C-alpha positions in Angstrom: -34.5 -11.8 29.8 -31.5 -9.8 28.6 -28.6 -11.9 27.4 -25.6 -11.9 29.9 -23.0 -12.6 27.3 -20.7 -9.9 25.8 -22.7 -8.2 23.0 -22.1 -9.4 19.5 -24.2 -6.7 17.8 -23.2 -3.1 17.1 -25.7 -0.4 16.1 -24.3 2.7 14.5 -26.5 5.8 13.9 -28.0 4.8 17.2 -29.3 8.3 18.2 -31.2 8.9 14.9 -34.8 8.0 14.2 -34.1 4.6 12.7 -31.2 3.8 15.0 -33.2 4.6 18.2 -36.1 2.5 17.1 -33.8 -0.4 16.3 -32.2 -0.2 19.7 -35.7 -0.3 21.3 -36.6 -3.3 19.1 -33.4 -5.2 20.1 -33.9 -4.3 23.8 -37.5 -5.5 23.6 -36.3 -8.9 22.2 -33.9 -9.3 25.2 -30.8 -8.8 23.0 -27.6 -7.4 24.5 -26.0 -5.0 22.0 -23.5 -2.1 21.7 -24.7 1.3 20.5 -22.0 3.5 18.9 -22.3 7.2 19.7 -20.0 10.1 19.3 -20.5 11.4 22.9 -21.6 8.9 25.5 -22.6 11.8 27.9 -25.3 12.9 25.4 -26.9 9.5 24.9 -28.7 9.1 28.2 -31.9 7.8 26.6 -30.0 5.0 25.0 -28.2 4.1 28.2 -31.5 3.5 29.9 -32.5 0.7 27.5 -32.1 -2.8 29.0 -29.3 -4.6 27.2 -27.7 -1.5 25.7 -24.0 -0.9 26.1 -22.7 2.5 24.9 -19.4 2.7 23.1 -17.7 5.9 21.7 -17.0 5.9 18.0 -16.6 8.4 15.1 -16.9 7.5 11.5 -14.0 9.8 10.7 -11.7 8.0 13.2 -10.7 4.6 12.1 -9.1 3.8 15.5 -12.4 4.4 17.3 -14.2 2.2 14.8 -11.8 -0.6 15.4 -12.3 -0.3 19.1 -16.1 -0.2 18.8 -16.1 -3.3 16.6 -14.0 -5.5 18.9 -15.8 -8.8 19.5 -18.7 -7.8 17.2 -20.2 -10.4 14.8 -23.1 -8.4 13.3 -23.4 -4.7 12.7 -26.0 -2.2 11.6 -24.5 0.5 9.3 -26.1 3.9 9.1 -24.6 7.4 8.7 -26.1 10.8 7.9 -26.5 11.4 4.2 -23.7 14.0 4.1 -21.0 14.7 1.5 -18.7 12.4 3.6 -21.2 9.5 3.9 -19.6 7.3 1.2 -16.1 7.7 2.6 -17.3 7.2 6.1 -19.2 4.0 5.3 -16.4 2.6 3.3 -14.0 3.2 6.2 -16.5 1.4 8.5 -16.7 -1.6 6.1 -12.9 -1.9 6.0 -12.7 -1.7 9.8 -15.4 -4.3 10.1 -13.6 -6.6 7.8 -10.3 -6.3 9.8 -12.2 -6.8 13.1 -13.6 -10.1 11.9 -17.2 -9.0 11.7 -19.3 -11.6 9.9 -22.4 -9.7 8.8 -23.3 -6.1 8.0 -26.9 -4.9 7.8 -26.8 -1.7 5.8 -29.5 0.9 5.7 -29.5 1.8 2.0 -32.2 3.6 0.0 -35.0 2.7 -2.4 -33.7 2.4 -6.0 -30.0 2.5 -5.0 -28.0 2.4 -8.3 -24.6 3.3 -9.5 -26.0 5.1 -12.5 -28.8 7.0 -10.7 -29.0 10.8 -11.2 -29.6 11.0 -7.4 -26.3 11.3 -5.5 -27.7 9.6 -2.4 -28.6 6.5 -4.5 -25.2 6.4 -6.1 -23.3 6.5 -2.8 -25.5 3.8 -1.3 -24.9 1.6 -4.4 -21.1 2.1 -4.1 -21.1 1.0 -0.4 -23.3 -2.0 -1.2 -20.8 -3.1 -3.9 -17.9 -2.7 -1.5 -19.6 -4.8 1.1 -20.3 -7.5 -1.5 -16.6 -7.5 -2.5 -15.4 -7.5 1.1 -16.6 -11.1 1.5 -18.8 -10.2 4.5 -22.4 -11.5 4.7 -24.8 -8.7 4.1 -28.4 -7.6 4.3 -29.3 -4.4 2.4 -32.4 -2.5 3.5 -33.8 -0.2 0.9 -36.6 1.9 2.4 -38.7 4.4 0.6 -39.4 7.9 1.9 -39.8 8.0 5.7 -43.1 9.0 7.1 -41.3 10.5 10.0 -39.6 12.9 7.6 -42.7 15.0 8.1 -41.5 15.8 11.5 -39.0 18.1 9.8 -42.0 20.3 8.9 -43.5 20.2 12.4 -43.0 23.9 13.1 -44.6 25.0 9.8 -47.4 22.5 10.2 -48.1 23.6 13.8 -47.8 27.4 13.1 -49.0 27.7 9.5 -50.8 24.5 8.7 -48.6 23.8 5.7 -45.7 21.6 4.5 -43.6 21.8 1.4 -42.0 19.7 -1.4 -41.2 19.6 -5.1 -43.1 16.5 -6.0 -46.3 17.5 -7.8 -49.0 14.8 -7.8 -46.6 11.8 -7.8 -47.4 9.0 -5.4 -44.8 7.5 -3.0 -45.1 4.3 -1.0 -43.8 5.9 2.3 -42.7 3.7 5.2 -42.7 4.1 8.9 -39.3 4.0 10.5 -40.6 1.7 13.1 -41.0 -0.9 10.4 -37.5 -0.3 9.1 -36.2 -0.9 12.6 -38.2 -4.1 12.9 -36.7 -5.5 9.7 -33.2 -4.5 10.9 -33.7 -6.2 14.2 -34.8 -9.4 12.4 -31.8 -9.2 10.1 -29.4 -8.8 13.0 -30.7 -11.7 15.0 -31.7 -14.3 12.3 -28.9 -15.9 10.1 -31.6 -16.7 7.6 -31.7 -13.0 6.7 -28.1 -13.0 5.4 -27.3 -12.1 1.8 -30.8 -10.6 1.1 -32.0 -7.3 -0.2 -35.3 -6.0 1.2 -37.2 -3.2 -0.6 -39.2 -1.6 2.2 -42.4 0.4 1.7 -45.7 1.1 3.4 -48.9 -0.6 2.3 -50.0 2.1 -0.2 -48.7 4.8 -2.4 -49.8 8.3 -1.6 -49.5 11.8 -3.1 -48.5 14.6 -0.8 -52.1 16.0 -1.1 -53.3 12.6 0.2 -50.8 12.9 3.1 -52.1 16.4 3.9 -55.7 15.1 3.9 -54.9 12.2 6.2 -52.8 14.3 8.5 -55.6 16.9 8.7 -58.1 14.2 9.8 -55.7 12.9 12.5 -54.8 16.4 13.9 -58.3 17.8 13.6 -57.3 21.0 11.7 -56.6 21.7 8.1 -53.1 21.0 6.8 -52.1 21.8 3.2 -49.3 20.7 1.0 -47.6 23.4 -1.0 -45.8 22.3 -4.1 -42.6 24.2 -5.0 -40.4 24.2 -8.0 -36.9 22.7 -7.6 -35.1 26.1 -7.4 -37.5 27.3 -4.6 -37.1 24.1 -2.7 -33.3 24.3 -2.8 -33.4 28.0 -1.7 -35.7 27.1 1.3 -33.4 24.2 2.3 -30.4 26.4 2.3 -32.2 29.1 4.3 -33.0 26.6 7.1 -29.4 25.4 7.3 -28.9 22.5 5.0 -25.4 22.3 3.5 -25.3 22.9 -0.3 -24.4 19.3 -1.2 -27.3 17.9 0.9 -29.8 20.5 -0.4 -28.9 19.6 -4.0 -29.2 15.9 -3.2 -32.7 16.4 -1.7 -33.8 18.3 -4.8 -32.5 15.3 -6.9 -34.5 13.0 -4.5 -37.7 14.9 -5.1 -37.2 14.9 -8.8 -36.8 11.1 -8.6 -40.2 10.9 -6.7 -41.8 13.3 -9.2 -40.8 11.0 -12.1 -43.0 8.3 -10.5 -40.0 6.1 -9.5 -41.1 5.5 -5.9 -44.7 4.4 -6.2 -44.3 0.7 -6.1 -45.6 -1.2 -3.0 -43.1 -3.9 -2.0 -43.4 -6.8 0.4 -40.1 -6.5 2.2 -41.4 -5.7 5.6 -43.7 -8.8 5.6 -41.0 -11.0 4.0 -38.6 -10.1 6.8 -40.8 -9.9 9.8 -44.0 -11.7 9.0 -46.0 -8.5 9.8 -47.6 -6.0 7.5 -46.2 -2.5 7.5 -48.0 0.3 9.3 -50.3 2.5 7.2 -49.9 6.3 7.0 -53.2 6.5 8.9 -51.6 4.7 11.8 -48.6 7.0 11.7 -50.8 10.1 11.6 -52.8 8.8 14.6 -49.7 7.9 16.6 -47.9 11.3 15.9 -50.9 13.6 15.8 -49.8 15.4 19.0 -46.5 16.4 17.3 -48.4 18.4 14.7 -51.1 20.0 16.7 -50.9 23.8 17.2 
């Protein structure tokens, strides 16, 4: 049964892949929560979830953040990985502190570190440190590469039977975003999850050629991985509309993978939820129709 009390949980990034799955998970638990969106009129799917209350908010507008955070005790922090992400997340942390929020669950990234050569990992580390220094309780979720990231190649897979990357034969312990959401839901509803850091991976490390083979089996037609050099990858990302800063960051990300820095299998999903993470085979089976020609 959905709680009748005023919601004490705020989910940001609620219309994205992780945020939407988190909202579904909270709704399924009977938890009443607020979902922060930039335009309420465009968030109809969220509004249909039992227990969801939509609130308008913009990471670039401190006043709207303060309004969204009124009465909130626990919040999930997620923004796009844009050039403004660090500034936006720091603004949110300060607004949360001023609003009396007790606990922030932050979606960070695998291997977040202040001295990383990857800009995404540096900004996540900077925000983690600010949350620590704010005095707020925290839970940091550090997932590896998302399995659902392959959906960005859906058109080339459906039309050409290929997807791309600059990763060589390196293995990566990819994770399903549904498992990230399950950990986030646990962290937002269980005080025992406070002040913890969870490294989140799937149950195995796979090369992109392994991924192509498994996806081919699920879809029922051949799918190939095409390895690119870093310059070609950046050019392709720019051509499909990625901003320069983000394209360069993704190239840095792939170099991080290619160095073998993302092949560890971690126990974070099981530690937080008591359940094993989904395999890539399960992901491929569940999403096969998305990739069929």
